[in-house]
C-alpha positions in Angstrom: -3.1 9.6 -14.0 -6.4 10.6 -12.7 -6.1 13.9 -10.6 -8.9 15.2 -8.2 -9.2 18.8 -6.8 -8.8 19.2 -3.2 -9.8 22.5 -1.6 -8.5 23.4 1.8 -11.7 24.1 3.9 -9.5 26.9 6.1 -7.5 28.8 3.4 -9.7 27.7 0.4 -6.5 27.2 -1.5 -7.2 24.5 -4.3 -4.8 21.8 -4.6 -4.7 19.2 -7.8 -3.8 15.7 -6.6 -2.7 12.8 -8.6 -4.7 9.4 -7.6 -1.7 6.6 -7.0 -4.0 4.0 -5.5 -7.6 3.4 -4.4 -9.4 0.7 -2.2 -12.7 0.0 -0.1 -12.2 -1.1 3.4 -15.1 -1.5 5.5 -17.8 0.0 2.7 -15.8 3.1 2.9 -13.6 4.4 0.1 -10.1 5.4 0.5 -7.6 7.2 -2.0 -3.9 7.7 -1.7 -2.7 10.7 -3.6 0.3 12.9 -4.5 0.2 16.6 -5.6 -0.2 16.5 -9.2 2.9 18.9 -9.8 4.9 16.1 -7.7 6.4 13.9 -10.5 8.7 11.5 -8.7 7.0 8.9 -6.6 9.9 8.1 -4.6 10.2 11.7 -3.3 6.6 12.7 -3.2 4.6 13.6 -0.1 1.4 10.9 0.1 -1.9 11.9 1.6 -4.9 9.5 2.1 -8.1 10.7 1.7 -11.6 9.3 2.9 -14.8 9.7 0.9 -17.1 11.3 3.4 -20.4 11.9 1.5 -21.9 12.6 -1.7 -22.9 15.9 -2.8 -24.6 15.2 -6.1 -22.3 13.7 -8.4 -19.5 14.8 -6.5 -17.6 12.5 -3.8 -16.6 14.5 -1.0 -13.2 13.7 0.5 -11.5 14.8 3.8 -7.6 14.1 4.8 -7.6 11.2 7.2 -6.9 11.9 10.6 -7.6 9.0 12.3 -4.0 7.4 13.1 -5.7 4.0 14.1 -7.7 3.7 10.9 -4.9 4.9 8.9 -2.4 2.1 10.3 -4.8 -0.3 8.5 -5.6 1.5 5.4 -2.4 2.8 4.3 -0.8 -0.9 4.1 -3.8 -1.9 1.6 -3.4 1.4 -0.6 0.3 0.7 -0.8 -0.2 -2.9 -2.0 -2.7 -1.9 -4.5 -0.4 0.8 -6.0 0.7 -1.9 -8.8 -2.5 -2.8 -9.4 -4.4 0.4 -9.7 -5.4 1.5 -13.2 -4.9 5.0 -13.8 
């Protein structure tokens, strides 16, 4: 399973996330991730990250905070979970 590292801007804490699904919606990229230390998908807490900009070769993601957009994107990510190539 592919992973990405997320750095909390407030605490500076680094967390590794496993990518469970990814979709493009209205030309924006979104990831459905779980903390990589959480093995059981049924019990894991999922987060939706949105690609906000490209910094060199890195894509910068932020936690989604738009509930209206989340209501649209999350079902798309769920649908794509079985088709996502890890």
